[in-house]
SERO-4910 file (N, C-alpha, C, O; in steps of 0.05 Angstrom, whole numbers):
BEGIN
 pado doro    nc1    nc2    nc3   cac1   cac2   cac3    cc1    cc2    cc3    oc1    oc2    oc3
  Met    A   -319   3001     62   -317   2994     34   -334   3009     17   -359   3011     18
  Thr    A   -318   3021     -1   -334   3041    -21   -350   3025    -40   -341   3005    -52
  Val    A   -374   3035    -42   -395   3022    -63   -398   3041    -86   -403   3065    -84
  Asp    A   -395   3028   -110   -404   3042   -132   -434   3041   -139   -444   3021   -148
  Leu    A   -447   3063   -135   -475   3066   -135   -486   3062   -164   -510   3058   -168
  Glu    A   -468   3065   -184   -473   3064   -213   -476   3034   -223   -491   3028   -241
  Asn    A   -462   3020   -211   -458   2992   -221   -467   2970   -199   -461   2973   -175
  Pro    A   -480   2948   -208   -488   2928   -185   -461   2917   -175   -440   2920   -186
  Leu    A   -465   2905   -154   -440   2889   -139   -441   2861   -149   -462   2849   -153
  Pro    A   -416   2850   -152   -415   2824   -156   -423   2810   -127   -421   2819   -104
  Ser    A   -431   2784   -136   -443   2769   -111   -424   2768    -88   -431   2775    -65
  Pro    A   -396   2759    -95   -377   2755    -70   -377   2782    -54   -374   2780    -30
  Leu    A   -378   2805    -66   -376   2830    -53   -400   2834    -38   -399   2842    -14
  Ala    A   -423   2829    -50   -451   2833    -38   -453   2817    -12   -464   2826      8
  Ser    A   -442   2792    -13   -444   2775      9   -425   2785     36   -429   2775     58
  Ala    A   -407   2804     30   -387   2814     51   -399   2838     60   -386   2850     77
  Leu    A   -422   2850     52   -431   2876     59   -444   2877     86   -451   2855     95
  Pro    A   -447   2895    100   -461   2896    128   -490   2893    125   -501   2901    105
  Pro    A   -503   2879    147   -531   2874    143   -546   2895    141   -535   2915    151
  Tyr    A   -570   2900    129   -587   2924    126   -606   2920    151   -618   2899    155
  Pro    A   -607   2941    168   -617   2937    190   -649   2937    191   -661   2927    211
  Gly    A   -662   2947    170   -690   2943    167   -707   2959    186   -696   2973    203
  Ile    A   -730   2959    185   -750   2974    201   -753   2962    228   -750   2937    230
  Ala    A   -759   2976    247   -762   2970    275   -790   2956    276   -808   2963    260
  Leu    A   -792   2937    295   -817   2925    301   -839   2946    312   -863   2944    307
  Ala    A   -827   2965    326   -846   2989    334   -861   3005    314   -883   3015    318
  Asp    A   -846   3008    291   -857   3023    270   -873   3006    251   -876   3015    228
  Ile    A   -883   2982    258   -900   2965    241   -927   2965    257   -929   2960    281
  Cys    A   -946   2971    239   -974   2968    247   -989   2944    234   -995   2946    210
  Leu    A   -995   2922    248  -1010   2901    237  -1039   2907    242  -1050   2903    264
  Val    A  -1054   2917    218  -1078   2928    218  -1102   2908    226  -1110   2890    211
  Arg    A  -1112   2911    249  -1133   2890    261  -1160   2901    268  -1180   2886    270
  Thr    A  -1160   2929    273  -1182   2942    286  -1190   2966    266  -1175   2973    248
  Asp    A  -1211   2976    269  -1222   2999    253  -1203   3023    260  -1197   3039    243
  Asp    A  -1193   3024    285  -1177   3046    294  -1152   3041    277  -1142   3060    264
  Asp    A  -1141   3019    276  -1116   3014    260  -1117   3024    233  -1099   3037    223
  Ala    A  -1142   3016    220  -1148   3021    194  -1148   3050    188  -1135   3060    169
  Ala    A  -1164   3065    206  -1167   3093    205  -1139   3107    203  -1133   3124    186
  Tyr    A  -1123   3097    225  -1097   3110    225  -1078   3104    201  -1065   3122    192
  Ala    A  -1077   3080    190  -1066   3075    167  -1073   3091    143  -1055   3100    129
  Tyr    A  -1100   3096    137  -1108   3113    121  -1102   3142    122  -1099   3155    102
  Ala    A  -1101   3150    145  -1096   3179    152  -1066   3184    148  -1058   3206    140
  His    A  -1050   3165    155  -1020   3166    147  -1010   3165    119   -993   3179    109
  Leu    A  -1025   3144    107  -1015   3139     76  -1029   3155     57  -1018   3159     36
  Ser    A  -1054   3164     61  -1069   3178     41  -1058   3206     35  -1065   3216     14
  Glu    A  -1042   3218     51  -1031   3245     45  -1004   3243     27   -995   3263     16
  Leu    A   -993   3217     25   -968   3215     10   -970   3215    -16   -991   3208    -27
  Lys    A   -946   3224    -30   -944   3223    -60   -934   3195    -69   -940   3187    -91
  Val    A   -918   3180    -52   -909   3155    -60   -907   3135    -34   -901   3141    -11
  Ile    A   -914   3113    -42   -915   3091    -18   -902   3063    -32   -902   3057    -55
  Gly    A   -892   3052    -12   -880   3024    -18   -902   3006    -15   -921   3009      1
  Phe    A   -899   2984    -33   -924   2966    -37   -913   2939    -42   -892   2936    -53
  Asp    A   -930   2919    -34   -923   2889    -33   -942   2872    -26   -958   2881    -10
  Thr    A   -945   2848    -33   -965   2828    -21   -951   2804    -14   -929   2799    -23
  Glu    A   -963   2788      3   -957   2761     10   -976   2740      5  -1000   2746      7
  Thr    A   -968   2716     -2   -989   2697     -8   -980   2673      3   -956   2667      2
  Lys    A  -1000   2656     15   -993   2628     23   -985   2614     -1   -998   2614    -22
  Pro    A   -962   2599      4   -952   2583    -21   -967   2557    -28   -981   2545    -12
  Val    A   -965   2549    -50   -979   2526    -61   -959   2507    -67   -941   2513    -83
  Phe    A   -959   2481    -56   -938   2461    -57   -949   2437    -75   -934   2421    -86
  Gln    A   -975   2435    -75   -984   2410    -89   -995   2418   -119  -1008   2439   -123
  Lys    A   -991   2401   -137  -1001   2406   -163  -1029   2404   -166  -1042   2385   -156
  Gly    A  -1040   2425   -180  -1068   2426   -180  -1082   2444   -158  -1105   2451   -161
  Gln    A  -1068   2449   -139  -1079   2464   -115  -1081   2494   -125  -1064   2505   -139
  Arg    A  -1103   2505   -115  -1111   2536   -125  -1097   2551   -108  -1093   2543    -85
  Asn    A  -1087   2578   -119  -1069   2595   -105  -1092   2615    -99  -1102   2626   -119
  Asp    A  -1101   2623    -75  -1120   2640    -68  -1113   2668    -56  -1128   2681    -41
  Gly    A  -1090   2675    -63  -1074   2698    -53  -1087   2723    -64  -1104   2722    -81
  Pro    A  -1079   2747    -55  -1062   2749    -33  -1074   2749     -7  -1098   2752     -5
  His    A  -1056   2744     14  -1069   2739     44  -1057   2763     61  -1067   2769     83
  Leu    A  -1038   2776     50  -1028   2799     65  -1021   2819     47  -1009   2813     26
  Ile    A  -1027   2847     52  -1022   2869     34  -1003   2890     52  -1011   2897     74
  Gln    A   -980   2897     42   -963   2914     56   -960   2943     43   -953   2944     19
  Leu    A   -965   2963     55   -961   2989     46   -942   3005     68   -945   3002     92
  Ala    A   -924   3022     55   -906   3034     74   -898   3062     65   -899   3070     42
  Ser    A   -889   3077     87   -879   3104     83   -851   3104     91   -841   3082     96
  Glu    A   -838   3125     93   -809   3128    101   -808   3119    130   -788   3107    138
  Thr    A   -828   3123    145   -824   3115    175   -842   3095    186   -838   3088    209
  Lys    A   -861   3086    172   -880   3065    182   -888   3044    160   -888   3051    136
  Ala    A   -893   3021    168   -903   3000    151   -932   2991    160   -936   2990    185
  Phe    A   -947   2987    146   -976   2976    154   -980   2952    140   -976   2951    116
  Leu    A   -988   2929    154   -995   2901    146  -1022   2898    145  -1035   2900    167
  Phe    A  -1035   2892    122  -1064   2888    124  -1073   2858    115  -1076   2851     92
  Pro    A  -1078   2844    135  -1092   2818    131  -1117   2821    116  -1135   2836    123
  Val    A  -1119   2806     94  -1144   2811     76  -1169   2795     88  -1190   2796     76
  Val    A  -1165   2782    109  -1192   2770    122  -1205   2790    137  -1225   2783    148
  Gln    A  -1197   2814    139  -1209   2836    155  -1224   2853    134  -1210   2865    118
  Pro    A  -1251   2854    134  -1267   2868    108  -1256   2897    111  -1251   2909     90
  Met    A  -1253   2910    135  -1244   2938    132  -1219   2944    121  -1215   2966    111
  Asn    A  -1201   2923    122  -1175   2927    112  -1176   2927     78  -1161   2942     65
  Val    A  -1193   2913     67  -1199   2910     38  -1209   2941     30  -1199   2953     11
  Asp    A  -1227   2953     46  -1237   2979     37  -1216   3001     34  -1214   3017     16
  Val    A  -1198   2999     59  -1176   3019     60  -1154   3014     40  -1144   3032     28
  Val    A  -1148   2989     35  -1127   2982     16  -1138   2992    -12  -1125   3008    -26
  Lys    A  -1163   2981    -18  -1172   2987    -45  -1172   3020    -52  -1166   3028    -74
  Ser    A  -1180   3037    -30  -1181   3063    -34  -1155   3076    -38  -1154   3096    -52
  Leu    A  -1132   3066    -27  -1104   3078    -31  -1094   3063    -53  -1078   3078    -65
  Leu    A  -1096   3041    -64  -1086   3024    -85  -1098   3036   -111  -1086   3037   -132
  Glu    A  -1123   3046   -105  -1137   3058   -135  -1134   3083   -135  -1143   3093   -156
  Ala    A  -1121   3100   -117  -1121   3128   -118  -1102   3134   -141  -1081   3121   -143
  Pro    A  -1108   3152   -157  -1088   3156   -181  -1068   3181   -173  -1051   3190   -189
  Asn    A  -1071   3191   -149  -1053   3214   -141  -1029   3203   -124  -1010   3218   -117
  Ile    A  -1032   3176   -118  -1010   3165   -102   -998   3143   -118  -1012   3126   -129
  Leu    A   -969   3144   -120   -954   3129   -134   -943   3104   -118   -928   3108    -98
  Lys    A   -949   3081   -127   -941   3055   -112   -920   3042   -122   -922   3035   -146
  Val    A   -900   3035   -110   -874   3027   -122   -866   3001   -106   -868   3001    -82
  Gly    A   -857   2978   -121   -849   2956   -109   -836   2939   -130   -835   2946   -154
  Tyr    A   -825   2914   -121   -810   2896   -138   -827   2874   -146   -841   2862   -130
  Gly    A   -826   2866   -175   -842   2844   -186   -872   2844   -177   -881   2828   -161
  Leu    A   -886   2867   -189   -911   2871   -178   -936   2857   -197   -960   2859   -193
  Asn    A   -924   2845   -217   -944   2834   -240   -965   2814   -230   -989   2815   -238
  Asp    A   -956   2795   -212   -970   2774   -202   -990   2790   -178  -1014   2785   -174
  Asp    A   -976   2807   -164   -993   2819   -141  -1015   2833   -151  -1037   2830   -140
  Val    A  -1012   2850   -174  -1035   2866   -186  -1057   2848   -196  -1080   2853   -190
  Lys    A  -1049   2827   -210  -1067   2809   -221  -1085   2796   -197  -1110   2797   -198
  Gln    A  -1072   2786   -177  -1085   2773   -155  -1102   2792   -140  -1124   2784   -132
  Leu    A  -1096   2817   -136  -1111   2840   -124  -1137   2842   -141  -1159   2842   -130
  Lys    A  -1135   2843   -164  -1157   2848   -183  -1176   2821   -184  -1201   2824   -185
  Ser    A  -1166   2797   -184  -1183   2773   -188  -1195   2765   -160  -1217   2754   -159
  Lys    A  -1182   2770   -137  -1193   2761   -112  -1209   2783    -97  -1228   2777    -83
  Leu    A  -1199   2811   -100  -1211   2829    -86  -1223   2853   -102  -1232   2873    -91
  Ala    A  -1223   2850   -127  -1234   2871   -145  -1221   2898   -143  -1233   2919   -149
  Ile    A  -1193   2896   -134  -1182   2920   -135  -1164   2926   -158  -1145   2912   -165
  Ile    A  -1171   2949   -169  -1159   2956   -198  -1136   2977   -191  -1142   3001   -191
  Thr    A  -1113   2969   -187  -1089   2986   -178  -1084   3008   -200  -1086   3003   -225
  Ala    A  -1079   3028   -191  -1070   3051   -207  -1045   3067   -200  -1039   3071   -176
  Asn    A  -1031   3076   -218  -1004   3090   -214   -986   3073   -197   -978   3078   -174
  Val    A   -980   3053   -212   -964   3030   -198   -937   3031   -216   -939   3031   -240
  Leu    A   -911   3031   -203   -884   3030   -216   -873   3005   -204   -869   3003   -180
  Asp    A   -866   2983   -222   -852   2962   -220   -819   2966   -222   -808   2967   -243
  Leu    A   -807   2969   -199   -779   2976   -198   -764   2954   -208   -742   2960   -218
  Ala    A   -772   2929   -208   -754   2908   -221   -750   2912   -250   -730   2904   -261
  Lys    A   -770   2927   -263   -765   2932   -291   -751   2960   -295   -734   2962   -312
  Val    A   -756   2980   -279   -748   3006   -289   -718   3006   -278   -702   3021   -289
  Met    A   -709   2991   -256   -682   2990   -248   -666   2971   -263   -642   2973   -258
  Arg    A   -673   2954   -278   -659   2934   -289   -634   2942   -304   -633   2963   -317
  Glu    A   -612   2923   -302   -588   2933   -312   -587   2925   -342   -571   2935   -358
  Ser    A   -607   2903   -351   -609   2895   -380   -637   2885   -383   -651   2879   -364
  Lys    A   -645   2883   -407   -672   2877   -413   -678   2845   -405   -701   2837   -404
  Gln    A   -658   2828   -402   -661   2802   -393   -663   2801   -361   -677   2783   -351
  Arg    A   -652   2816   -349   -652   2812   -321   -662   2834   -304   -651   2856   -304
  Asp    A   -684   2829   -289   -697   2849   -273   -682   2855   -246   -667   2838   -236
  Met    A   -687   2876   -235   -673   2883   -209   -690   2874   -187   -714   2881   -186
  Gly    A   -678   2859   -169   -691   2853   -142   -685   2868   -121   -666   2883   -122
  Ala    A   -701   2866    -98   -696   2883    -75   -671   2878    -63   -659   2898    -55
  Lys    A   -659   2853    -60   -633   2849    -51   -610   2864    -66   -592   2876    -54
  Ala    A   -612   2862    -94   -592   2874   -109   -596   2908   -106   -577   2923   -106
  Ala    A   -618   2916   -104   -623   2947   -104   -610   2956    -77   -593   2974    -77
  Val    A   -617   2942    -54   -605   2949    -28   -577   2948    -29   -565   2967    -18
  Ala    A   -563   2927    -40   -535   2927    -46   -521   2950    -58   -501   2962    -49
  Lys    A   -539   2955    -83   -527   2978   -101   -529   3003    -87   -509   3017    -86
  Phe    A   -554   3009    -77   -557   3035    -69   -551   3046    -38   -547   3069    -31
  Phe    A   -551   3022    -24   -543   3028      5   -519   3014     14   -511   3018     37
  Gly    A   -505   2997     -2   -482   2983      5   -487   2964     30   -471   2963     48
  Met    A   -508   2950     30   -516   2930     51   -527   2910     42   -536   2910     19
  Gln    A   -529   2887     58   -544   2863     50   -571   2857     60   -573   2853     84
  Leu    A   -590   2856     47   -616   2851     55   -622   2823     60   -619   2808     40
  Ser    A   -629   2814     80   -635   2788     89   -663   2778     76   -683   2791     80
  Lys    A   -663   2760     62   -686   2747     49   -690   2717     54   -683   2700     37
  Ser    A   -701   2712     76   -704   2680     83   -723   2668     67   -746   2676     66
  Lys    A   -714   2646     53   -734   2631     37   -753   2615     56   -774   2607     47
  Lys    A   -747   2610     79   -767   2598     99   -786   2615    107   -809   2606    111
  Thr    A   -780   2642    111   -802   2660    118   -817   2668     92   -841   2672     93
  Ser    A   -804   2671     69   -821   2676     45   -840   2658     38   -863   2665     30
  Thr    A   -833   2631     42   -852   2609     34   -869   2599     58   -881   2578     56
  Ser    A   -870   2616     82   -888   2608    105   -913   2614     96   -918   2625     74
  Asn    A   -932   2606    117   -962   2611    114   -970   2637    121   -971   2644    144
  Trp    A   -977   2652    100   -985   2677    103  -1013   2684    111  -1020   2707    117
  Ala    A  -1030   2661    112  -1056   2660    116  -1063   2659    147  -1085   2663    156
  Leu    A  -1043   2653    161  -1046   2648    192  -1061   2673    204  -1058   2695    194
  Asn    A  -1077   2668    227  -1090   2689    240  -1068   2703    255  -1073   2726    262
  Ser    A  -1048   2695    262  -1028   2704    283  -1000   2699    266   -990   2677    264
  Leu    A   -990   2720    255   -964   2720    243   -939   2724    263   -940   2738    283
  Ser    A   -918   2709    255   -893   2712    271   -883   2735    271   -892   2752    255
  Glu    A   -861   2742    290   -845   2767    288   -829   2766    261   -827   2786    247
  Lys    A   -818   2743    255   -803   2741    228   -820   2749    207   -812   2767    192
  Gln    A   -845   2739    204   -862   2744    184   -867   2772    183   -864   2782    161
  Ile    A   -875   2786    203   -880   2811    206   -859   2833    195   -865   2852    181
  Leu    A   -833   2827    205   -812   2842    195   -802   2838    168   -790   2857    157
  Tyr    A   -805   2814    158   -799   2808    130   -821   2821    114   -813   2833     94
  Ala    A   -844   2822    117   -868   2835     99   -863   2862    102   -861   2876     82
  Ala    A   -859   2875    126   -855   2902    129   -832   2915    111   -834   2935     97
  Asn    A   -808   2900    115   -787   2909     98   -789   2907     68   -778   2923     52
  Asp    A   -805   2886     61   -808   2885     30   -822   2911     19   -817   2921     -3
  Ala    A   -839   2919     33   -852   2946     27   -838   2970     29   -837   2987     11
  Gln    A   -824   2973     54   -809   2998     58   -783   3000     43   -774   3021     35
  Val    A   -770   2974     39   -744   2977     22   -750   2986     -5   -733   3001    -16
  Ala    A   -774   2978    -18   -783   2985    -44   -780   3019    -45   -765   3031    -61
  Leu    A   -795   3032    -25   -798   3062    -23   -771   3074    -20   -765   3093    -35
  Leu    A   -754   3064     -3   -727   3078      3   -711   3071    -21   -697   3090    -30
  Thr    A   -708   3047    -35   -691   3044    -56   -700   3066    -81   -686   3081    -94
  Tyr    A   -728   3063    -83   -738   3084   -105   -729   3109   -102   -719   3120   -122
  Gln    A   -729   3123    -75   -724   3148    -67   -694   3153    -76   -688   3173    -89
  Arg    A   -675   3133    -67   -647   3135    -73   -641   3133   -104   -624   3147   -114
  Trp    A   -656   3116   -118   -652   3114   -147   -658   3140   -159   -642   3152   -174
  Leu    A   -681   3149   -152   -692   3176   -163   -673   3200   -157   -671   3217   -175
  Asp    A   -659   3203   -133   -641   3221   -126   -618   3219   -147   -609   3240   -158
  Leu    A   -608   3195   -151   -584   3192   -167   -591   3199   -197   -575   3212   -211
  Lys    A   -612   3191   -204   -624   3195   -232   -626   3227   -233   -614   3237   -252
  Asn    A   -638   3241   -218   -642   3270   -220   -614   3284   -219   -611   3305   -232
  Asn    A   -594   3273   -203   -569   3287   -203   -554   3287   -227   -537   3304   -232
  Lys    A   -560   3265   -244   -545   3266   -267   -554   3284   -288   -539   3287   -307
  Leu    A   -577   3296   -287   -586   3314   -304   -573   3342   -305   -582   3359   -321
***
């Protein structure tokens, strides 16, 4: 199927697209030790652009306080790093990366993520680009990760509601949670790169 990269796909066509393969489990690092944190920092700190997202345990009861984020995801083209915020060394590493003005952080719908990082962890993110806004087709409708993958790669990104609303504060995340979270961050980076290539080629 030929995909028009300049226009969004109608939903019937999007549902017929081949599945997006996503990142391999072997390329995901769940950061739990000082060595993991040092490796993550060494890999990400030299990059100009990284994918960025967070996950929060959902709140289902009225009046219940949202105390997220519980997981922070940062990704390069080849690796994704998942930082459970219960680990103190993770907060230090993530703070250093997210506050670095020389690293562009890209992701979808980052407004709440940025607010929660500031209120819970005192992380003041710098040089952040919300792709939902810069890629949107109209002022009334933001671009989501699923729509971006369909538009730029001609594939369908699986976004399980069951996984997205699962408990991200668990000490042991499931394989589905790990893959979901890692893809959220890396997809942002890869679609941003494709969008930028197309934009530059128009000039």
